Each structure stands twice: as C-alpha cells, then as structure tokens.
MIDREN-357516 format. One line per 10 residues: number of its first residue (from 1); for each residue x, y, z of C-alpha. Coordinates in steps of 0.1 Angstrom, whole numbers, plus 5000, padded with zeros to 4 digits. Layout:
# MIDREN-357516
NUM) X/Y/Z | ...
This chain:
# MIDREN-357516
1) 3872/6441/6147 | 3860/6446/6109 | 3832/6427/6112 | 3802/6414/6135 | 3773/6393/6136 | 3737/6410/6137 | 3706/6399/6147 | 3671/6415/6144 | 3639/6401/6155 | 3606/6413/6154
11) 3580/6399/6182 | 3544/6398/6177 | 3509/6379/6179 | 3505/6350/6165 | 3510/6352/6126 | 3494/6337/6094 | 3509/6304/6094 | 3504/6297/6056 | 3522/6326/6050 | 3548/6327/6076
21) 3574/6311/6057 | 3571/6333/6030 | 3575/6361/6050 | 3602/6348/6069 | 3619/6341/6032 | 3611/6372/6020 | 3623/6391/6054 | 3659/6372/6053 | 3660/6379/6010 | 3650/6420/6013
31) 3675/6428/6041 | 3706/6409/6025 | 3695/6428/5993 | 3697/6464/6018 | 3732/6452/6026 | 3742/6443/5994 | 3730/6476/5977 | 3749/6491/6010 | 3780/6474/5999 | 3780/6461/6031
41) 3800/6424/6033 | 3792/6396/6050 | 3796/6361/6050 | 3765/6340/6057 | 3727/6349/6065 | 3698/6326/6080 | 3661/6333/6088 | 3639/6320/6118 | 3603/6322/6120 | 3578/6311/6146
51) 3539/6320/6152 | 3550/6347/6173 | 3583/6358/6154 | 3601/6368/6126 | 3645/6365/6130 | 3671/6375/6105 | 3711/6366/6115 | 3735/6380/6093 | 3774/6367/6100 | 3803/6387/6097
61) 3789/6418/6089 | 3816/6447/6078 | 3813/6475/6103 | 3814/6502/6077 | 3812/6503/6037 | 3844/6504/6019 | 3859/6536/6010 | 3860/6546/5979 | 3865/6574/5949 | 3842/6587/5928
71) 3843/6601/5899 | 3822/6628/5883 | 3820/6637/5842 | 3805/6672/5837 | 3801/6684/5805 | 3821/6683/5772 | 3852/6705/5770 | 3838/6724/5740 | 3805/6729/5760 | 3830/6737/5791
81) 3839/6773/5779 | 3831/6808/5766 | 3844/6820/5734 | 3866/6844/5757 | 3879/6813/5774 | 3862/6821/5808 | 3842/6793/5818 | 3804/6786/5808 | 3774/6787/5835 | 3773/6746/5826
91) 3813/6742/5839 | 3804/6767/5868 | 3772/6748/5878 | 3791/6713/5877 | 3818/6724/5901 | 3787/6737/5927 | 3774/6707/5920 | 3805/6689/5935 | 3811/6710/5963 | 3838/6724/5946
101) 3854/6751/5927 | 3860/6754/5889 | 3900/6754/5897 | 3896/6723/5909 | 3879/6703/5886 | 3901/6679/5860 | 3901/6666/5828 | 3890/6633/5813 | 3900/6623/5783 | 3887/6590/5764
111) 3889/6575/5726 | 3853/6594/5722 | 3864/6632/5734 | 3872/6651/5761 | 3848/6660/5797 | 3855/6680/5828 | 3856/6654/5856 | 3857/6658/5891 | 3873/6629/5917 | 3862/6623/5955
121) 3871/6601/5983 | 3843/6590/5999 | 3848/6578/6031 | 3824/6545/6039 | 3797/6548/6066 | 3792/6530/6096 | 3771/6499/6093 | 3749/6509/6124 | 3743/6540/6107 | 3729/6522/6079
131) 3713/6491/6089 | 3681/6506/6110 | 3666/6523/6070 | 3677/6486/6055 | 3653/6469/6078 | 3623/6497/6080 | 3624/6494/6041 | 3627/6455/6044 | 3596/6454/6065 | 3578/6478/6043
141) 3585/6456/6011 | 3571/6422/6024 | 3544/6407/6006 | 3514/6412/6031 | 3481/6413/6012 | 3461/6432/6041 | 3479/6452/6065 | 3465/6461/6100 | 3467/6487/6126 | 3466/6487/6164
151) 3456/6507/6194 | 3473/6540/6192 | 3496/6531/6167 | 3497/6547/6129 | 3519/6520/6118 | 3508/6492/6103 | 3516/6455/6099 | 3505/6420/6092 | 3496/6414/6130 | 3506/6438/6162
161) 3538/6440/6172 | 3555/6437/6206 | 3589/6440/6205 | 3620/6447/6184 | 3656/6429/6192 | 3684/6447/6168 | 3718/6436/6179 | 3753/6443/6160 | 3780/6424/6180 | 3771/6428/6221
171) 3757/6463/6215 | 3718/6470/6205 | 3716/6495/6174 | 3696/6522/6190 | 3663/6533/6166 | 3626/6526/6161 | 3610/6496/6141 | 3573/6502/6141 | 3569/6522/6165 | 3589/6503/6191
181) 3621/6512/6206 | 3647/6482/6196 | 3667/6465/6224 | 3684/6433/6234 | 3652/6415/6249 | 3634/6390/6234 | 3604/6367/6246 | 3600/6334/6251 | 3574/6306/6246 | 3539/6320/6257
191) 3527/6300/6282 | 3562/6281/6294 | 3585/6309/6292 | 3565/6343/6290 | 3590/6360/6307 | 3616/6385/6291 | 3648/6371/6278 | 3681/6395/6273 | 3705/6386/6246 | 3739/6390/6247
201) 3754/6375/6214 | 3738/6372/6181 | 3750/6340/6171 | 3736/6322/6204 | 3702/6334/6196 | 3689/6303/6184 | 3703/6283/6215 | 3691/6311/6243 | 3657/6303/6231 | 3659/6270/6231
211) 3674/6266/6268 | 3655/6295/6281 | 3629/6306/6263 | 3613/6269/6252 | 3611/6279/6217 | 3626/6266/6188 | 3633/6293/6168 | 3645/6272/6131 | 3614/6265/6110 | 3630/6238/6093
221) 3639/6219/6128 | 3609/6223/6140 | 3590/6205/6108 | 3616/6179/6110 | 3613/6177/6144 | 3572/6171/6138 | 3579/6150/6110 | 3599/6126/6133 | 3577/6128/6163 | 3544/6120/6139
231) 3560/6089/6127 | 3570/6080/6161 | 3535/6081/6175 | 3521/6066/6144 | 3543/6031/6151 | 3531/6035/6185 | 3498/6024/6172 | 3513/6004/6147 | 3507/6020/6116 | 3522/6052/6095
241) 3515/6086/6095 | 3502/6104/6060 | 3523/6134/6062 | 3518/6163/6031 | 3541/6187/6031 | 3521/6218/6029 | 3500/6205/6066 | 3534/6199/6080 | 3545/6236/6072 | 3514/6248/6089
251) 3514/6227/6118 | 3551/6242/6123 | 3540/6274/6114 | 3518/6272/6145 | 3539/6255/6173 | 3565/6272/6185 | 3572/6240/6208 | 3557/6210/6192 | 3544/6180/6209 | 3527/6150/6197
261) 3489/6138/6207 | 3475/6104/6193 | 3438/6105/6192 | 3412/6079/6181 | 3376/6082/6163 | 3349/6058/6161 | 3362/6030/6135 | 3329/6033/6122 | 3339/6061/6104 | 3362/6042/6081
271) 3335/6031/6059 | 3340/6067/6047 | 3360/6069/6014 | 3395/6072/6028 | 3402/6107/6010 | 3370/6122/6027 | 3387/6114/6061 | 3420/6128/6053 | 3406/6159/6040 | 3385/6165/6070
281) 3413/6157/6095 | 3438/6178/6074 | 3416/6206/6060 | 3397/6214/6097 | 3416/6197/6124 | 3454/6201/6115 | 3456/6160/6120 | 3478/6140/6105 | 3457/6105/6097 | 3474/6072/6103
291) 3473/6045/6076 | 3484/6004/6083 | 3509/5987/6066 | 3487/5985/6032 | 3479/6021/6028 | 3447/6015/6043 | 3439/6043/6076 | 3432/6036/6109 | 3413/6046/6135 | 3436/6074/6147
301) 3449/6105/6142 | 3482/6123/6153 | 3478/6161/6163 | 3503/6183/6179 | 3501/6208/6209 | 3520/6241/6216 | 3527/6230/6252 | 3539/6201/6272 | 3507/6197/6293 | 3508/6179/6328
311) 3476/6162/6317 | 3481/6154/6280 | 3451/6130/6285 | 3427/6160/6283 | 3441/6174/6251 | 3434/6136/6234 | 3400/6137/6245 | 3395/6172/6240 | 3407/6166/6205 | 3383/6134/6200
321) 3353/6151/6207 | 3358/6180/6182 | 3371/6151/6154 | 3335/6133/6158 | 3314/6158/6150 | 3334/6168/6116 | 3330/6130/6106 | 3295/6128/6115 | 3287/6156/6088 | 3311/6136/6064
331) 3289/6107/6071 | 3258/6127/6065 | 3271/6145/6032 | 3282/6108/6020 | 3247/6092/6027 | 3228/6121/6011 | 3249/6121/5979 | 3240/6085/5974 | 3202/6090/5973 | 3207/6107/5936
341) 3227/6090/5908 | 3251/6110/5890 | 3226/6109/5857 | 3203/6126/5880 | 3225/6157/5890 | 3228/6162/5851 | 3203/6189/5843 | 3209/6207/5876 | 3242/6219/5859 | 3221/6241/5839
351) 3218/6263/5871 | 3259/6267/5876 | 3274/6295/5853 | 3306/6284/5840 | 3314/6320/5825 | 3287/6347/5815 | 3297/6346/5779 | 3302/6311/5777 | 3268/6297/5798 | 3262/6271/5821
361) 3286/6244/5832 | 3256/6223/5814 | 3267/6239/5784 | 3300/6229/5787 | 3291/6195/5792 | 3274/6191/5760 | 3306/6206/5744 | 3329/6190/5762 | 3310/6155/5754 | 3315/6165/5713
371) 3349/6170/5721 | 3354/6132/5740 | 3333/6118/5709 | 3363/6137/5686 | 3393/6129/5706 | 3384/6091/5711 | 3376/6090/5676 | 3407/6099/5667 | 3423/6075/5686 | 3404/6049/5682
381) 3390/6046/5718 | 3356/6039/5730 | 3337/6064/5724 | 3306/6054/5743 | 3326/6052/5774 | 3344/6090/5764 | 3308/6104/5758 | 3297/6088/5791 | 3322/6101/5813 | 3320/6135/5797
391) 3281/6137/5803 | 3289/6130/5843 | 3321/6147/5848 | 3307/6177/5867 | 3280/6163/5882 | 3299/6159/5915 | 3301/6194/5918 | 3266/6197/5925 | 3270/6170/5957 | 3269/6182/5992
401) 3301/6168/6000 | 3318/6185/5968 | 3304/6217/5983 | 3316/6208/6016 | 3353/6204/6003 | 3361/6216/5966 | 3391/6195/5968 | 3374/6165/5963 | 3358/6174/5930 | 3368/6146/5909
411) 3373/6118/5932 | 3340/6121/5948 | 3324/6116/5912 | 3347/6083/5912 | 3333/6068/5943 | 3298/6081/5932 | 3301/6065/5897 | 3308/6029/5908 | 3282/6033/5937 | 3255/6041/5908
421) 3270/6008/5888 | 3287/6023/5860 | 3319/6014/5845 | 3352/6013/5857 | 3368/6034/5834 | 3339/6061/5831 | 3344/6065/5871 | 3381/6067/5870 | 3381/6093/5840 | 3358/6114/5858
431) 3385/6117/5884 | 3414/6118/5862 | 3401/6145/5839 | 3414/6171/5863 | 3449/6153/5859 | 3474/6161/5859 | 3469/6183/5890 | 3500/6201/5896 | 3537/6203/5882 | 3550/6169/5883
441) 3522/6148/5889 | 3508/6120/5870 | 3488/6123/5838 | 3457/6103/5836 | 3461/6067/5832 | 3428/6051/5811 | 3424/6060/5776 | 3388/6075/5787 | 3405/6095/5812 | 3431/6106/5790
451) 3403/6117/5764 | 3386/6136/5790 | 3413/6152/5802 | 3421/6165/5771 | 3386/6176/5760 | 3378/6196/5793 | 3411/6213/5791 | 3406/6222/5756 | 3372/6237/5757 | 3381/6258/5783
461) 3411/6272/5772 | 3399/6284/5740 | 3366/6293/5754 | 3384/6319/5778 | 3406/6329/5744 | 3372/6335/5728 | 3357/6360/5750 | 3391/6379/5757 | 3402/6366/5787 | 3438/6360/5775
471) 3466/6351/5809 | 3488/6386/5814 | 3517/6382/5832 | 3511/6365/5865 | 3471/6370/5860 | 3456/6336/5849 | 3421/6335/5868 | 3413/6302/5849 | 3443/6287/5846 | 3450/6285/5815
481) 3489/6281/5813 | 3483/6251/5834 | 3456/6236/5811 | 3475/6242/5782 | 3507/6225/5798 | 3482/6192/5812 | 3471/6187/5772 | 3505/6186/5760 | 3519/6163/5790 | 3487/6138/5785
491) 3495/6138/5749 | 3535/6133/5748 | 3537/6111/5781 | 3507/6091/5769 | 3520/6092/5730 | 3488/6100/5718 | 3490/6110/5682 | 3465/6141/5682 | 3466/6171/5658 | 3463/6204/5683
501) 3453/6223/5652 | 3422/6203/5644 | 3415/6197/5679 | 3414/6235/5686 | 3393/6242/5653 | 3367/6220/5661 | 3366/6231/5696 | 3364/6266/5685 | 3336/6261/5665 | 3314/6246/5691
511) 3318/6283/5710 | 3287/6308/5703 | 3296/6341/5718 | 3290/6377/5708 | 3322/6387/5708 | 3348/6389/5679 | 3364/6351/5677 | 3385/6358/5646 | 3420/6346/5652 | 3409/6329/5681
521) 3426/6294/5669 | 3458/6308/5662 | 3463/6327/5695 | 3454/6296/5713 | 3479/6274/5696 | 3508/6299/5699 | 3497/6300/5734 | 3499/6260/5735 | 3532/6260/5719 | 3550/6288/5740
531) 3539/6264/5769 | 3556/6235/5750 | 3586/6254/5744 | 3589/6258/5784 | 3582/6222/5790 | 3612/6214/5761 | 3631/6237/5781 | 3628/6221/5811 | 3635/6186/5798 | 3668/6193/5788
541) 3662/6209/5751 | 3680/6242/5744 | 3659/6269/5723 | 3677/6265/5690 | 3667/6229/5691 | 3631/6237/5698 | 3636/6265/5670 | 3645/6238/5643 | 3612/6221/5650 | 3588/6249/5656
551) 3599/6263/5621 | 3581/6232/5600 | 3548/6238/5621 | 3541/6200/5631 | 3505/6203/5644 | 3512/6170/5666 | 3531/6177/5700 | 3536/6141/5697 | 3553/6145/5666 | 3569/6175/5677
561) 3589/6158/5703 | 3601/6129/5683 | 3617/6155/5656 | 3633/6173/5692 | 3646/6142/5699 | 3662/6138/5664 | 3676/6169/5664 | 3691/6169/5700 | 3706/6133/5687 | 3720/6149/5652
571) 3735/6177/5664 | 3759/6151/5684 | 3771/6139/5648 | 3805/6148/5635 | 3788/6163/5604 | 3761/6185/5621 | 3780/6218/5624 | 3788/6217/5592 | 3757/6209/5577 | 3737/6232/5599
581) 3759/6259/5583 | 3755/6250/5547 | 3716/6247/5557 | 3720/6281/5566 | 3744/6289/5532 | 3714/6277/5514 | 3683/6291/5528 | 3699/6330/5525 | 3712/6315/5488 | 3673/6306/5480
591) 3658/6338/5502 | 3678/6366/5483 | 3680/6350/5452 | 3658/6370/5427 | 3655/6340/5403 | 3632/6309/5406 | 3646/6278/5412 | 3633/6256/5384 | 3605/6231/5387 | 3632/6203/5384
601) 3669/6201/5381 | 3681/6202/5348 | 3715/6201/5332 | 3744/6204/5355 | 3783/6213/5343 | 3805/6205/5374 | 3814/6167/5383 | 3806/6183/5422 | 3773/6192/5414 | 3766/6163/5391
611) 3776/6144/5423 | 3755/6160/5447 | 3721/6157/5423 | 3732/6119/5426 | 3736/6120/5461 | 3706/6139/5468 | 3684/6119/5445 | 3691/6090/5461 | 3687/6101/5500 | 3651/6112/5485
621) 3644/6080/5479 | 3659/6064/5511 | 3642/6088/5538 | 3608/6081/5521 | 3598/6048/5541 | 3616/6065/5572 | 3594/6096/5576 | 3563/6073/5567 | 3577/6057/5600 | 3582/6090/5622
631) 3619/6077/5621 | 3634/6114/5619 | 3667/6104/5640 | 3671/6080/5614 | 3664/6105/5587 | 3687/6130/5596 | 3715/6104/5599 | 3709/6091/5566 | 3709/6130/5554 | 3743/6136/5575
641) 3758/6111/5544 | 3751/6141/5522 | 3778/6162/5541 | 3810/6158/5518 | 3791/6160/5485 | 3774/6194/5499 | 3813/6207/5509 | 3827/6198/5478 | 3795/6215/5459 | 3802/6249/5481
651) 3842/6246/5471 | 3838/6242/5438 | 3808/6255/5421 | 3790/6292/5418 | 3758/6289/5422 | 3747/6326/5411 | 3763/6321/5374 | 3757/6343/5347 | 3740/6317/5326 | 3707/6318/5338
661) 3693/6284/5333 | 3723/6269/5351 | 3718/6292/5381 | 3680/6282/5374 | 3689/6246/5380 | 3717/6253/5408 | 3691/6267/5426 | 3669/6242/5422 | 3693/6215/5435 | 3696/6237/5467
671) 3660/6237/5469 | 3658/6201/5465 | 3680/6195/5494 | 3666/6221/5517 | 3631/6205/5512 | 3644/6169/5522 | 3662/6185/5555 | 3631/6205/5563 | 3610/6171/5565 | 3625/6168/5600
681) 3634/6200/5611 | 3650/6232/5600 | 3683/6226/5612 | 3701/6262/5598 | 3686/6273/5629 | 3709/6250/5651 | 3741/6272/5670 | 3772/6265/5663
C-alpha cells in the first residue's frame, strides 16, 4: 500500500468558543503545510472541532517521502586545486561535508563556469517517522494568545489536554504529544457517552463519534443543525429566529450535541428598543431572539442545551429565570437614561479623554461641529441640522445603557434623541455617524448622517496622524484604515462632491497639539488614496487604470471614480492601445527634451503635422463642454478620434530636428496633445 488515511485528535477541557474555529483552521493549515514541506503527498484534508477536541483527517497520505537525487555544488574548479594540481583545502572540505572522498566528486559544467559537485541518492523517510514532529510543530504554531500549564506538567496549551489519538491506517503512531502518549482511544460526549471509544479506521472517525459518542464532530454540520433547529422551534411559536453568524458559530462551539429549547419572557419588556433586547439575549445569554413576520420581536427566545434532557421543561424554566433580571437591568437603564436629555449630557463629555494629546471628547465634539458645518455648506445641506447632530453625536456614551452595552452606541443615541423630540434627521444621523460599520455594510442614508459620518472620521484620522500614531503593519488601534475607507465609501457611493484635500486641511487647522504637524495633511491624503486604491481594485479596476488617474491628482474621490470609469471604458476601444503607446512616447520626448516647447504652436512644415494641429485644436474646443460636465468618457472617446492623425505624425515627422525653432513648435504641438489627454487621466500609464 502506497497511501493510508491519517487521523490526529487532541482532547481537552472545554476550548474557548470564540476562537475554536480559528484554532481548528490553523491546526489544519499548519499540518498540511508541514506535510507539503516534507514532500508527503495526500489527496484531501478536513478539520473537526468541538468544545472538547481538535482533529485533523488527512486522506490518502503517502507512506513515505519520494526517493530523490540531491546534487551539491562545491567550489569552482579554479579554487579546487593547488598550483601543483593536488586538491585544495576547499575541495577536501567539500568532500568531507558530502561524506565521500575527493576522487568520488564530479565536475559540473554550465554556461557560467565549472564547479566540483556531488550527486547523491536520498531515500525518502517513512511517513510515520515524520508525522510526530510535524504535529508537534503544528501545535506549537497555533495562534494562542495565552497558554496555560496544569498539574505538574511543563507543557502548555490553551486548555489542559486529556487524550491524543494518532492513527495512520489501522495502526497507532506511538509518540508523545503535549505530555500524552498517543493511542486509538477517543472520548464521547461528557455526559451521554463518557466512556472511552476505540477507533480502528481514520475514515470512520466522525461516524463513530456520532453513533457511539453522541458527538457531532463537524463544526459546520453543527451550525447547519442549529440554524435549522432554531428556525423550526421559532416556527412553532409563529415566528422566525433572528440568527447572526457570530452567535451561530459561538453556539456551535459550545455544544457537541445541540438540543433546542424555546423560552419566553414577560411581554412588558417588548416596550424596550428591540436592539436592547436582542443585545441582552445574544451577548449575555447566547439566545436567538424570535421575530414576527413584520420583523418585530416576540416574547420568545431559542437557546441550545448540550444534553438531551429527560426534563427539558426544567432547562427552559431555568433559562427564563436567568433572562428576567437581565432584561430588568436593561429596563432600568432605559428609564434612568431618559431622565436627562442628550443636550444635558454634552458638558459631561469634558470628563472623558479622547486621546491625551487631542483632548477630551467634548473638544472633539466642537471640532466635529465645525467640520459638519464646513461639509454641509459645501454640499448645500442643512447646516443647522448638521451642527445639532454633531453636538449630540457622542452624548449617548454617557448613558447607562451604552455603558453596559458598548455596541449600542449611536443606536441608543437615536432612541434618546427621538425621546427628546429632536428632529428625526438629527436622531438618525447620531446612529449613522458610525456607518459603514464593517466591510460591505451600508453607508449613511440621510444627508445629515453622511455629513456627520465624514466629519467624525476625518477628525479622528487627521488628529491621530497629527500626534504621530500612524498605523503600522497590522497595528491600527484607532481603526484609521476603516475610517479612511468609510469616508471614501460615503462620498463615492452617495455621489458627494467633496474636495478631500480641502477637507483634510480644514480638519488639520483645528488640531492643537504640541507635536510637529508639518506634513500631516500630505500623509493623511496619501493614506486615504492608498485605501482608495484597495477599494478600486476590489471593484474590479486594475492597478494601471488607477495609476493613470492618480497621476493627474483629482482632489474629489467622486471625480476620481468618474475618471476611472472613463479610463476603463476607453481601454476597450480599438484606438486605446495605439494612443496609450503614443502618449507614452510623447511624455518621454517632452521629458527628455532639452529644448522647451514654444508658448504656442508656430509654423509647421509637413502636411501630417499641420493636419494633427488642426485636429488637436478642434478636439480642444470639442472637449471643453464635456469636461465642464465631467463627462470624461465622452472626452476620451473624442480624443480617441485623434489616433490616425497621431500615427501619421509619428510615421512622417522627426520631432527632434536640427531646426531649433521648428523643434520647439513640434514640441509645443505634442505638449498640446499631452495636456488634452491629461484633462482626464494619464493614459500613457496603461499597459498593453
């Protein structure tokens, strides 16, 4: 047999549910990388993970490494011999390092020279001899933030380990993993099947655990089961389960044998904002809320037990008893918070430090107010609403509810603003200031929300840059990358005409710090446009299309995207490649020329250059109204009509003639052409 299946399972105390999937994927990745590095072939792999185990199955793993021939290159021939023709010390040392004698060495000739060499046949090692170290290294490389020790062991892992299975074919690979001797015995469900279960074949692992151990080993299978069971349980009370992916994964990581339990709570709590109830049930209790057909909450929840109880009613009642005080706390916060208006809380923001060099949240609020006024003015939006929303934007941070549930910031601000009879758009903007919350999520919908979202983010971005806390590598504690992308998406996706350079400079002028701020605006703008490049690549544009537009430095992100769309459409035209090459040639000629172009195009000799001048003057007139409308696609389409005249010019005209006056005029003609194209983008950047 040339291949057999491999199973590795590590059994432990209950693993952290929020990192179970990450650990499982990392273990699988580390082991497969180790196998590939050892040149051990296999046809498939799969990870399993439950609260008490991490396992990896490798399908058809080769029984040994392939035999191979290794060629070692030694010193060059001229360094391999002494003047008398005897082997040099370098040559003898090479022979010793190869485990052979000098007379067994060969000569390797290449077009770069000749060297001593030694060719050796290396027999592949047996898989069972290599696997233990591969697994040990894979475990050592797991992303565990804090490892622990237990008992008298010196080994470390995320939780104490109790058993290790290492089965190759029908045989155990005898070794030691984390202080445990490997074997073929696994364990089933802690309560339903606590006895040891002997495995005989790696491929039967999941089936045996399910039938004999009451354990569903596949995390994805458990997620599907939980989702389906939750919806079925919700349907029984005429509702639909509200299932978020993060909570679904966490519940799957908490249960090896998930059993749904439906519970109820006092309907009076439905008077609270639904987000409060959902957060309380999800965060504190790991429950799925239940909604009616209209999206409103029902006084029900779905939880999952890790055992199939003979008395499920008692589990239901226990959960109902536990959730009531949690909801009562939320009710208390709601009632207490509404005793003060958001405006009453503005001054208290002075007690909260935003950043030690940038002052308090109150100081930030004042900066954001000014920015909101600036942006609203440029957009012809309601300045009064924008300033009011900015003033109240952070006040919900001082409420009991947000103090308990930080993820409700903005959301509770909206509810409290409405309770204070603030304008609806102001209330909505307080929530929308945090939009988009994550990649792919929507941007602010209201105009005031868009203004506030941009103002809040640009103040943070410029302020943190001003004090020198620029993101490096994967360190970005103030989420500046997300802020920059949020600004861009809000501007572009809502078609807002905002000059990002003017906005950045205005924001920078408000920052008062002791640190050197010179160059802050430039660094921030570069940072924003770096995020824009990533955004554009994600949208399907190419790097050279982006480079073509960034060269002409458009200051408005929306204008940038309009130019980018035009460039992408232009390159589909049959004239595009020829004109891109011609523009590159023009730019090179102008760059390398020691002569300066004439101020205007003077006398020309050849019919082809005269024709090109007339065509260029006509196109200059034609594109002016198109540029005024920012119709860059029509502009480039019109300039594409110059292709034949440009080709004829380069076929028949020598630009760098000895006649200096004529040369200057021809350079002026090329400069005229170049400037016309640069009104949209530098198409010379386009790659063929």
